[in-house]
C-alpha positions as CSV (number, residue, x, y, z in Angstrom):
1,X,-8.2,-15.9,3.0
2,X,-11.6,-14.4,2.1
3,X,-13.1,-17.9,2.2
4,X,-11.6,-18.6,5.6
5,X,-12.9,-15.3,7.0
6,X,-16.4,-16.0,5.5
7,X,-16.5,-19.4,7.1
8,X,-15.5,-17.8,10.4
9,X,-18.2,-15.2,10.1
10,X,-20.8,-17.9,9.5
11,X,-19.6,-19.9,12.5
12,X,-19.7,-16.8,14.7
13,X,-23.2,-15.9,13.7
14,X,-24.4,-19.3,14.8
15,X,-22.5,-19.0,18.1
16,X,-24.1,-15.6,18.7
17,X,-27.5,-17.0,18.0
18,X,-27.0,-19.9,20.5
19,X,-25.4,-17.7,23.2
20,X,-27.7,-14.7,23.3
21,X,-31.1,-15.8,21.9
22,X,-31.5,-19.4,23.1
23,X,-34.5,-18.6,25.4
24,X,-36.4,-16.6,22.7
25,X,-35.8,-18.7,19.6
26,X,-37.5,-21.8,18.3
27,X,-34.7,-23.4,16.2
28,X,-37.2,-25.7,14.5
29,X,-39.8,-23.2,13.4
30,X,-37.3,-20.4,12.7
31,X,-39.2,-17.8,14.6
32,X,-37.3,-14.8,15.8
33,X,-34.1,-15.9,14.1
34,X,-31.8,-12.9,14.0
35,X,-30.8,-10.7,11.0
36,X,-27.1,-11.0,10.2
37,X,-25.2,-8.0,8.9
38,X,-21.7,-8.5,7.4
39,X,-20.3,-5.2,6.1
40,X,-16.7,-4.1,6.0
41,X,-15.9,-0.8,4.4
42,X,-12.9,-0.8,2.0
43,X,-10.9,1.9,0.3
44,X,-12.7,1.4,-3.0
45,X,-15.5,2.9,-5.0
46,X,-17.9,0.0,-4.4
47,X,-18.9,-1.2,-0.9
48,X,-20.5,-4.6,-0.3
49,X,-22.7,-6.1,2.4
50,X,-24.2,-9.5,3.2
51,X,-27.7,-9.3,4.7
52,X,-29.7,-12.3,5.6
53,X,-31.8,-14.0,8.2
54,X,-30.4,-17.0,10.0
55,X,-31.7,-20.3,8.6
56,X,-33.3,-23.0,10.7
57,X,-31.0,-25.8,11.9
58,X,-32.4,-28.3,9.5
59,X,-31.9,-25.9,6.5
60,X,-28.9,-25.1,4.5
61,X,-27.8,-21.7,3.3
62,X,-29.3,-18.3,4.3
63,X,-32.6,-16.6,3.9
64,X,-32.3,-13.4,1.9
65,X,-33.9,-10.2,3.2
66,X,-35.5,-8.5,0.2
67,X,-37.6,-5.8,1.7
68,X,-35.0,-3.8,3.7
69,X,-33.9,-0.2,3.4
70,X,-30.1,0.1,4.1
71,X,-28.4,3.4,4.4
72,X,-24.8,4.5,5.2
73,X,-24.6,7.7,7.1
74,X,-21.7,9.9,8.2
75,X,-22.0,10.3,12.0
76,X,-20.7,13.9,12.1
77,X,-23.7,15.3,10.3
78,X,-26.1,12.3,10.6
79,X,-26.9,12.5,6.9
80,X,-27.0,9.6,4.4
81,X,-24.1,9.4,2.1
82,X,-25.1,6.1,0.3
83,X,-27.9,3.6,0.0
84,X,-27.3,-0.1,-0.4
85,X,-29.2,-2.0,-3.1
86,X,-29.7,-5.7,-3.3
87,X,-27.7,-7.2,-6.1
88,X,-28.4,-10.9,-5.8
89,X,-29.3,-13.3,-3.0
90,X,-27.8,-12.0,0.2
91,X,-25.3,-9.6,-1.5
92,X,-26.0,-5.9,-1.4
93,X,-23.9,-3.1,-2.9
94,X,-23.5,0.7,-3.1
95,X,-21.1,3.1,-4.8
96,X,-19.2,5.1,-2.2
97,X,-15.6,5.8,-1.3
98,X,-15.1,6.3,2.5
99,X,-13.2,9.1,4.0
100,X,-10.1,8.5,6.1
101,X,-10.7,8.9,9.8
102,X,-14.5,9.4,9.6
103,X,-17.1,7.6,11.6
104,X,-20.0,5.9,9.8
105,X,-23.3,4.5,10.8
106,X,-25.1,1.6,9.1
107,X,-28.9,1.6,9.3
108,X,-31.0,-1.4,8.3
109,X,-34.8,-0.8,8.3
110,X,-37.2,-3.8,7.8
111,X,-41.0,-3.4,8.0
112,X,-42.3,-4.7,11.2
113,X,-38.9,-4.9,13.0
114,X,-36.8,-2.5,15.1
115,X,-34.1,-0.6,13.3
116,X,-30.7,-2.5,13.1
117,X,-27.8,-0.1,13.6
118,X,-24.0,-0.2,13.9
119,X,-21.2,2.3,13.8
120,X,-17.5,2.1,12.8
121,X,-14.6,4.5,12.2
122,X,-12.7,4.2,9.0
123,X,-8.9,4.0,9.6
124,X,-6.6,7.0,9.1
125,X,-4.5,7.2,5.9
126,X,-1.5,5.1,7.1
127,X,1.1,3.0,5.4
128,X,3.9,0.7,6.6
129,X,7.3,1.9,5.3
130,X,10.5,-0.1,5.3
131,X,13.8,1.3,6.5
132,X,17.4,0.0,5.9
133,X,20.2,0.3,8.4
134,X,23.6,-1.0,7.6
135,X,26.1,-2.9,9.8
136,X,29.6,-3.3,8.5
137,X,30.9,-6.8,9.3
138,X,34.6,-6.7,8.8
139,X,37.4,-4.1,8.8
140,X,37.1,-2.7,5.3
141,X,34.6,0.0,4.2
142,X,34.6,0.5,0.4
143,X,38.0,-1.2,0.4
144,X,38.9,-2.9,-2.9
145,X,41.7,-4.8,-1.2
146,X,39.7,-6.7,1.4
147,X,36.6,-8.8,1.6
148,X,33.6,-6.8,2.9
149,X,30.1,-7.9,3.9
150,X,27.3,-5.6,4.6
151,X,24.5,-6.7,7.0
152,X,21.4,-4.9,6.0
153,X,18.8,-4.5,8.7
154,X,15.3,-4.1,7.3
155,X,12.7,-2.8,9.7
156,X,9.2,-1.2,9.4
157,X,7.5,1.9,10.7
158,X,4.0,3.2,10.6
159,X,3.7,6.4,8.5
160,X,0.7,8.8,8.2
161,X,-0.3,10.7,5.1
162,X,0.1,14.5,4.7
163,X,-0.4,16.8,1.8
164,X,2.7,19.0,1.3
165,X,3.5,22.0,-0.8
166,X,6.6,22.4,-3.0
167,X,8.0,24.7,-0.3
168,X,7.5,21.9,2.3
169,X,9.1,19.4,0.0
170,X,12.2,21.5,-0.7
171,X,12.6,22.2,3.0
172,X,14.0,18.7,3.4
173,X,11.2,16.6,5.0
174,X,11.4,12.8,4.9
175,X,9.5,11.6,1.8
176,X,7.7,8.2,1.9
177,X,6.1,6.7,-1.1
178,X,6.4,9.7,-3.3
179,X,7.6,10.4,-6.9
180,X,11.0,12.0,-7.3
181,X,10.9,15.8,-6.9
182,X,11.7,16.4,-10.6
183,X,8.3,14.8,-11.4
184,X,6.3,15.9,-8.4
185,X,3.0,17.8,-8.8
186,X,2.0,19.8,-5.8
187,X,0.3,19.6,-3.4
188,X,1.8,16.1,-3.0
189,X,0.8,13.3,-0.7
190,X,3.6,12.0,1.4
191,X,3.8,9.6,4.4
192,X,5.7,10.7,7.5
193,X,6.6,8.2,10.2
194,X,4.6,8.9,13.3
195,X,3.5,7.3,16.5
196,X,0.9,9.9,17.3
197,X,-2.1,7.8,16.1
198,X,-3.2,4.5,17.5
199,X,-3.7,1.7,14.9
200,X,-4.7,-1.9,14.7
201,X,-2.4,-3.7,12.2
202,X,-2.7,-7.2,10.8
203,X,0.5,-8.1,8.9
204,X,0.7,-10.9,6.3
205,X,4.1,-11.4,4.7
206,X,4.1,-13.5,1.5
207,X,6.7,-16.2,1.0
208,X,7.9,-14.5,-2.2
209,X,7.4,-11.2,-3.9
210,X,5.6,-10.5,-7.2
211,X,4.9,-7.3,-8.9
212,X,1.3,-6.5,-9.4
213,X,-0.4,-3.4,-10.9
214,X,-0.6,-0.9,-9.4
215,X,2.5,-1.9,-7.5
216,X,1.4,0.2,-4.5
217,X,-2.0,0.9,-3.0
218,X,-1.5,4.7,-3.1
219,X,-0.5,7.3,-5.5
220,X,3.1,7.6,-6.5
221,X,2.7,9.0,-10.0
222,X,1.8,12.7,-10.6
223,X,-0.4,11.9,-13.6
224,X,-2.8,9.9,-11.3
225,X,-5.4,11.4,-9.0
226,X,-4.8,11.6,-5.3
227,X,-7.5,9.2,-4.4
228,X,-6.4,5.8,-3.2
229,X,-6.3,3.0,-5.7
230,X,-7.9,-0.4,-5.1
231,X,-5.7,-3.0,-3.5
232,X,-4.2,-5.5,-5.9
233,X,-3.4,-8.9,-4.3
234,X,-0.6,-11.2,-5.1
235,X,-1.1,-14.9,-5.8
236,X,2.0,-15.9,-3.9
237,X,1.2,-17.9,-0.7
238,X,1.4,-16.3,2.7
239,X,4.3,-17.1,5.1
240,X,3.5,-19.9,7.5
241,X,5.4,-18.2,10.3
242,X,6.0,-14.5,11.0
243,X,8.4,-12.8,13.5
244,X,8.3,-9.4,15.0
245,X,10.0,-7.5,17.9
246,X,7.1,-5.1,18.3
247,X,6.3,-4.9,22.0
248,X,2.5,-4.6,21.3
249,X,2.3,-7.7,19.1
250,X,-0.5,-10.0,20.1
251,X,0.6,-13.5,21.1
252,X,-2.6,-15.4,20.7
253,X,-1.3,-17.2,17.6
254,X,2.2,-18.0,18.9
255,X,3.5,-21.5,17.9
256,X,6.5,-23.4,19.3
257,X,9.9,-22.3,18.2
258,X,11.8,-19.1,17.7
259,X,13.3,-17.0,14.9
260,X,16.5,-19.1,15.0
261,X,14.5,-22.0,13.5
262,X,13.8,-20.1,10.3
263,X,15.9,-21.2,7.4
264,X,16.1,-17.7,6.1
265,X,18.3,-16.6,9.1
266,X,20.6,-19.5,8.9
267,X,21.8,-19.1,5.3
268,X,25.6,-19.0,5.3
269,X,27.2,-15.7,4.2
270,X,29.6,-16.0,1.3
271,X,32.6,-14.2,2.6
272,X,34.6,-14.4,-0.6
273,X,34.2,-11.1,-2.4
274,X,34.4,-11.4,-6.2
275,X,36.6,-9.2,-8.4
276,X,35.0,-8.3,-11.7
277,X,37.2,-8.9,-14.8
278,X,39.1,-6.1,-16.5
279,X,38.1,-3.4,-17.5
280,X,35.6,-3.2,-14.6
281,X,38.2,-4.5,-12.1
282,X,36.4,-3.9,-8.7
283,X,35.1,-5.9,-5.8
284,X,31.4,-6.8,-5.5
285,X,30.2,-5.9,-2.0
286,X,28.4,-8.8,-0.4
287,X,25.1,-8.1,1.4
288,X,23.2,-10.3,3.9
289,X,19.8,-9.3,5.2
290,X,19.1,-11.9,7.9
291,X,22.4,-13.2,9.4
292,X,22.4,-10.6,12.2
293,X,19.0,-11.6,13.6
294,X,20.0,-14.7,15.6
295,X,22.8,-12.7,17.1
296,X,20.9,-9.6,18.1
297,X,17.4,-10.9,18.9
298,X,17.5,-14.8,19.0
299,X,14.5,-15.2,21.3
300,X,11.8,-13.7,19.1
301,X,8.8,-16.1,19.0
302,X,7.0,-17.4,15.9
303,X,3.5,-16.3,15.0
304,X,1.4,-18.6,12.8
305,X,0.5,-17.1,9.4
306,X,0.4,-13.4,10.4
307,X,1.0,-11.0,13.3
308,X,-1.6,-8.7,14.9
309,X,-0.2,-5.5,16.4
310,X,-2.2,-3.1,18.6
311,X,0.0,0.0,18.4
312,X,-1.0,2.7,20.9
313,X,-0.9,6.5,20.6
314,X,2.6,7.9,20.8
315,X,4.3,4.5,20.4
316,X,8.0,4.6,21.1
317,X,10.7,2.1,22.2
318,X,12.1,4.9,24.5
319,X,15.7,4.4,23.4
320,X,18.2,7.3,23.6
321,X,20.2,8.4,20.5
322,X,23.2,6.5,21.8
323,X,21.1,3.3,22.3
324,X,19.7,3.6,18.8
325,X,23.2,3.7,17.3
326,X,24.0,0.3,18.7
327,X,20.6,-1.1,18.0
328,X,19.2,-2.8,14.9
329,X,16.4,-0.2,15.0
330,X,16.9,3.0,13.0
331,X,14.2,4.9,15.0
332,X,12.1,4.6,18.1
333,X,9.0,3.9,16.0
334,X,10.5,1.1,13.9
335,X,10.2,-2.7,14.4
336,X,11.3,-5.9,12.8
337,X,8.9,-7.9,10.5
338,X,10.2,-11.2,9.1
339,X,8.6,-14.3,7.5
340,X,9.8,-17.6,6.4
341,X,10.6,-16.2,2.9
342,X,11.6,-18.3,0.0
343,X,13.6,-15.4,-1.5
344,X,14.9,-12.4,0.4
345,X,18.0,-11.4,-1.6
346,X,17.2,-7.8,-2.7
347,X,16.5,-6.6,0.8
348,X,13.3,-4.7,0.3
349,X,11.2,-6.8,-2.0
350,X,8.3,-5.3,-4.0
351,X,4.9,-6.5,-3.0
352,X,6.1,-8.8,-0.2
353,X,4.5,-7.7,3.0
354,X,0.7,-7.2,3.0
355,X,-0.6,-4.9,5.7
356,X,-4.2,-4.4,6.9
357,X,-5.2,-1.4,9.1
358,X,-8.5,-2.3,10.8
359,X,-11.1,-0.3,12.6
360,X,-11.5,-1.1,16.3
361,X,-14.8,-2.9,15.7
362,X,-13.5,-5.1,12.9
363,X,-10.3,-5.8,14.7
364,X,-12.1,-7.0,17.8
365,X,-14.5,-9.2,15.8
366,X,-11.7,-10.7,13.6
367,X,-9.5,-11.4,16.6
368,X,-12.3,-13.4,18.3
369,X,-13.0,-15.3,15.1
370,X,-9.4,-16.4,14.8
371,X,-9.2,-17.4,18.5
372,X,-12.4,-19.4,18.0
373,X,-10.8,-21.0,14.9
374,X,-7.8,-22.1,16.9
375,X,-10.2,-24.0,19.2
376,X,-12.1,-25.7,16.3
377,X,-10.9,-29.2,17.3
378,X,-12.8,-28.8,20.6
379,X,-16.4,-28.9,19.5
380,X,-17.9,-27.8,22.9
381,X,-15.5,-24.9,23.2
382,X,-15.8,-23.7,19.6
383,X,-19.6,-23.9,19.4
384,X,-20.9,-22.9,22.8
385,X,-18.3,-20.9,24.7
386,X,-19.1,-17.5,23.1
387,X,-18.8,-15.1,26.0
388,X,-15.9,-13.3,24.3
389,X,-17.3,-13.1,20.8
390,X,-17.5,-9.4,19.7
391,X,-20.3,-7.9,17.7
392,X,-21.3,-4.3,17.2
393,X,-24.7,-4.9,15.5
394,X,-27.5,-3.6,17.6
395,X,-30.6,-5.6,17.0
396,X,-28.9,-8.3,15.0
397,X,-25.7,-10.3,14.6
398,X,-22.5,-10.0,12.6
399,X,-20.2,-7.0,12.2
400,X,-19.9,-3.5,10.7
401,X,-16.3,-2.5,10.3
402,X,-13.6,-1.0,8.1
403,X,-10.1,-1.8,6.8
404,X,-7.4,-0.5,4.6
405,X,-5.3,-3.2,2.8
406,X,-1.9,-2.0,1.5
407,X,1.6,-3.2,0.6
408,X,4.6,-2.2,2.8
409,X,7.0,-0.2,0.7
410,X,10.6,1.3,1.0
411,X,11.1,4.7,2.4
412,X,13.5,7.2,0.9
413,X,15.4,7.7,4.2
414,X,18.8,6.2,4.7
415,X,20.5,5.6,8.1
416,X,24.1,5.9,9.2
417,X,26.4,2.9,9.0
418,X,27.4,1.7,12.5
419,X,29.7,-1.0,13.8
420,X,28.8,-3.8,16.2
């Protein structure tokens, strides 16, 4: 994925050059070729940047910039918080951990040239939590004399971080991604579902789950600090198709077909409950996690590889309490996320759904890159039609943005059983 994005960044830099500077640039001599800045702030202790001058058409690679002064400033007080240093070639680094929800400015000063600047806002501390809602398919509920199948509806919801005291915790708030109360150290970070903040989500389900360490990208253990942990990726491949019922999903990467074409929703349910031998002597309740989808929402389209969701402030489906009871959604802020999984038997899999919360600037840039990549077979379109390519670099090309990459994780909230 990183190689793909890097290739797209390079392509876009060339396009920006051709589109905006063609009258001022001599492509053969290399005069006035722009400086390219590629910097995306992460929730980590080390930030990286690629800084270079565009090479001439008959040259390969990039021309490093070795005499620049690069500072990262917090916009609120306009004071430097970090300075980038050249590590090797076009790669620059600095040690700094961004603050959630803060706006930053990048300043690149090169002798004899105008200052190159860009701003971005680091995303708020958000996570995607997974809810479970149960539909009873049959007439028996915890009945050892009849076969019973539970249909588990797994949906997701955006949650925002909040530090709570022991009093708040004991008051009965909904805890998301927290240790059990017996082991909690207060103040404690918890994640509450909310639609109050807008966010740009890029969701990449993996075809199968795999535990990595740390298993989550935020603190669950009281013996760890409250600072966010670096994201740990999984080697499992991404799903080739993704499905969602979120009304603000971006349809630019829709492919032919619908959710009913996924093998995972067409797996037959074994309706024969098994009785354990004596002395256990009880029925095993059968659970199916995807059989309900073709019945309740069969027309959902397929997104290729991932789904981008531009969730607005105060997002809600607007359903009444009665409408929610008969819906697959447990709340007005929840939505379905499903991929062409290889294995989805335990319902809420550990390290299965990768989520990226992007700044507005990086979101706009990355979206345009992917749209351009979809048109790569059309040389004229992909190379010269650059009117919609986004950049926020003033005095150069590229992007200055921010992202938080996490794993979706189960919430500790349960929802009432309902009948269809």
